[in-house]
N, C-alpha and C positions, 0 to 999 in steps of 0.2 A: 580708642578699649585697647586693650590685649587680650589674646586670648591663645589658649592654652590646650588642643587636646590629645586625647592619649586612650589606648584601649584599641589600640590596630596590634592584627597578629597573623600567625598562618593558620588555618583551620582545612578540617576537609568539609565537601558539599552538604550541607542539610545542618550545620553544625549553627552554633550562634555566638556574635559578640556584642558588645557593649560600650559604644563608645562616646566620651565624658568630653565637654570641653568648657575649661573654666575661665571666667571673664575676668576681667577687673574692675566693671561698673556691676553698675546692681543692674545685673539681664532685665528683670519685670521691667526696666526703663528703654531699654531698648525697643523697636517698634516692628523688626522684624530680624530673624537669627534664624540660621538654618545651615545646613551639610549639603555640601555638593561636595561631589568624587569628581576625579581625572583617571583614568585609564589610557595605561601608554597607545601610545598613538594617536587618540583621542582630545577631543575639547571637552573643558572642564564642565558639568552637566550638576543641577540641580538633583538631590537626592527628596530633599522633605525641608518645611517651610514652617515658620511659628510663627504670626505677624498679629499687630493688635487690630482690630478691627475685619481681620480677613483671613484670621482659625486658621488650619491648620493645613498642607498639599502636600501631598509627595506625587513621587513622580512615577508611572503607569507600573515601570517593571519594578518597583517597590512596595506596590498597596498589598498589603496583608501580611505582610513577609517584616516590615521597619516601622519603628514606633518613634516620632520623637515627642522631646518631653523638654519640659524645662524645669530646675529646679530652685526657686527664686530666693533659699534660704541658703545655699550654697554655690545660687549664683552659676550655675551647670547647669550646659544645654545637652541634652542624652539622646544618644541612637539606640536604641534596642535593633540589633540588624539578627532574624531568628531565619532557620532554613535558609542558610548563604547558597551560593550558585556557586561557580566560578566564572562567569559573568560579572560576578560583583567583585570581583579582582581589580582597584585602586587607590589611588592616595584620594583620602576623606577629609577636608576642609570644613570646619566651622567657618559659620560668614555670621557678620554682624554691620544691619543695615540704619545709619542714623541721618537722615536727609538722604543728600548727593555723598556721601562715605559710606564706603565701606571698608569694612575690615575683616585679615586673614587672621585664621591662626594657620599654623606651621604647615600642619597637614602630618596624617599618620596612617598608613600601609595596613590595608587589609587583604591579604593575598589568602584566597579561594582554592584548594586542592580537589581534584573528581577521585 
């Protein structure tokens, strides 16, 4: 599965961004799709995920502000990010999990200034 992420940018705190990730495979057939992020000097962390049979999950730090969704027609994973904070600054990666295999997009940079 190839993943192509886009939508990052430089925004002020309180503003919104919408990240998209286009998959080369039918996204509805992928058991788990997710967004991760990695801030400078920190480990990569899970932001949000959608899984067959396990529903939607969010990191506590983004609950109520971020929304993950999947467009099965466009084979696209979307992360709507509202009320952004400086601590959301990171490279955001889309991820697809199929069995023991993990696929990663190239990352898109989100920078939030106060």
